[in-house]
Every structure is written in C-alpha cells, then in structure tokens.
N, C-alpha and C positions, 0 to 999 in steps of 0.2 A: 923716583921712588928709591933707587939705591943711594941717591945723594941726600936723602932725608936723614938728618942726624938723630931724629927722635924714634926712628924705627928700630925695632928689636931685631938683632941678627937671627934670632931663632924663628921668627915669624916668616922669614923669607922662604923657608922650607914648605910651609903651608901654602904660600902663594904659588910656588913652583908646581906643586901637586894640582892646584886648582887650574893653573894655566894648561897643564898637560891634559886634564880631563876635558877642558873646553876644546882644545885642539883635536882630541880624539872624537868628540861629538861632532865637530865640524866635518871631519873626514868621513864619518859614517853618513852624515846627511848628503855630502857630495857623492858618495858611492850610490846611495839610494836614488839620487837625481839622475845619475848616468844609467842606472838600471831601468828607470821608468822611461827614459827617452829612447832606449834601444827597443826596436820592435822584436817581439817574441816570434819565433818561427812557428807557423801553424803546422800541425801534424794532420795530414790528410790521408794517410794510408789506412786501409782497413785490411784486417786479416781474417780469413775464413778458415778455421782449423778443420772443421768437418761440415759436410753438407747438411742442410737443414731439412732433410727428407724424412724425418722420423715422426712427423705429425700425421694426424688422421687425414685420409683423402677419400673422395667420393669417386665411384666408378659405376658405369652402367652394366658392363659385362666383364667376364673374366678376360676377354681379349684386351680390354682397356688396362687391366691390371698387368697383363703380360708386357705391354708396351712400356710401362713405367720402369725406370731404373731406380733401385733403392740400395742404400748402403747399410741400413739397419732394418730390423723387423718393422714393417710398416702395415698398419691396418687400413683396408679399403672397405668402405661401406656402400651399399646400394642406396639409391635415392630414397626408397621407402623404408630403409633400415631393416630389411628382412634378411639380407645376406651379408656375411662378413668374409672377406678374403684377407689372409695374412701372408704377405710376401717377405721372404728373407733375402739376404744379400746374395745367396747362391742362385736365387731365382725360383726356389720352390714355393708353391702356393698351397695353402690349406684353406678349405672352404667350410664355413659354418652357417647354419640356419639360425636366425635369431627369432625368438618369441618373446612378446612382452609379458612380464610377470605383473599381474594385477594384484595389489595387496587386498587381502580378504579380511573382513571383520568377522566377529563371532557368529552373526546371523548367516552370512554367506557360507561359512564352514558347516553350520548346522544343516542348512538346506542341502549342501552337497552330501553330507552324511546320510540324510534321510533319503535322498534320491538313490544313493548307492544301495541302501537297504531295500528299497522298492525293486530295483533291478535284480538284486539277489533273490528276493522272494519270487519274482516272475520266473527266474531261472529254475527255482525249486519246483514251481508248479509245472513247468514244461517237462522237467525230468520225471516228475511223479506221474504225469499223464502217459508218458511213453513207456513207463515201467509196468503199467497195468495190462491185463490180458484182453481187454476189450478193444475190438477193432473200431476205430473212430468212424470209418466210413459206414459200417453197418449200424452203428448207433445213430448216425445222422439220417439214414434211410428210414429207420423204424420209428422215428419220433415225428410228431406233428406239433406244429406251433400255431395255435389259434388263440384268439382272444375270447372265444365263446366259452360259456360255462360248460363244464364237463357233465354229460348226462348219458344215460343208456338209450340206445335206439329202441323205438317201440316195435315189438314183435307181435305179429298176428298169429293166431293159433290155427292157421290153415296149413295143411300138409302140402308139400310140394307135388306129390303125385296123387292123383285122384283115381281111385279104383271103384268100380261098381261091385258092390257086394251082393251077390245073389242069395236070396233066401230059398230055402228048400221048398217052400210052399208057394204055389202060384195062385193067384186070385183070379 
C-alpha cells in the first residue's frame, strides 16, 4: 500500500485514523469478552436495620401482650376485634374498647330521632304524674274496672228499721 505510486500522500492520514478506530473497537470487544467470562460475585448478605415488629398483632389476653417485646408502638387486637392494646417500647400498655360504627342512612336517623322523642315524652308524662297531689295508691283503690255498662243499683223503698206505730184508738 505504501509502495503504491498512485496513492495520494494525503490520503494516508485518513487510512491511519481508520486503522486506529478499528484497533480501538477490537480492544473494546476483547474487554467485553473478558468481563462476560469472569463470574460475578453473588451478594448474599442481608442487613436488618430495625426489627419488623411494628405491624399489627393478635393477642388473647393482656398477658400475651406483656410477653411480647416491641421496639415501636405496636397495636395488639383481640380475636373478636373488641379490645385494642397499644404497647410502646418502654413496655407501657394502653387498653381501648372497640365498637363497630354502622353507617346510617336517612331513614335510620329519622327512626332514632322519633324514638328519642317518644322517650322524652314518656319522661315528661312520668314527671307530670309525680308532680300532682293525687296519691296513686288511693286512686287505684277507689276505681273499679269492669266491662259492664254503668247503671245505678235498684233501691227498694223499704226502711231498714220497722217500727210498729200504735194508734191511739184501739178497736
């Protein structure tokens, strides 16, 4: 190639650059080949920075809660979800009673309102009865409750004491 008399001396620079690019590409491919053939070390270590005890737990009694070691505030629920214990890192336990909140529609709220009004009226009636001067026991003794029609008893015109009236004349 260099012995070619027809070759332009200025074109040899372009050829040199091309050869350098090819050599660099071959070097990169060989580097990639050596990287693929080398086994990569497996990382098998696990790190636990904090214990995973902050999740919800179930307990039967407060004694079960006392036995557990916790590092953060941890809720403990009873199996029937009626009692909640919250234990903190110091070991202090707070107990709560849980009640289900049932969503109410408009009809349920109106029924509750009417029932409360009925109870209020019943209370007003009881208060009014106790404020009167009538003794309830006497009222109950003097009243009769029968299903018969009300009528006056028949009275005979006989006197209860019979006296013989004597007349002045004897016959």
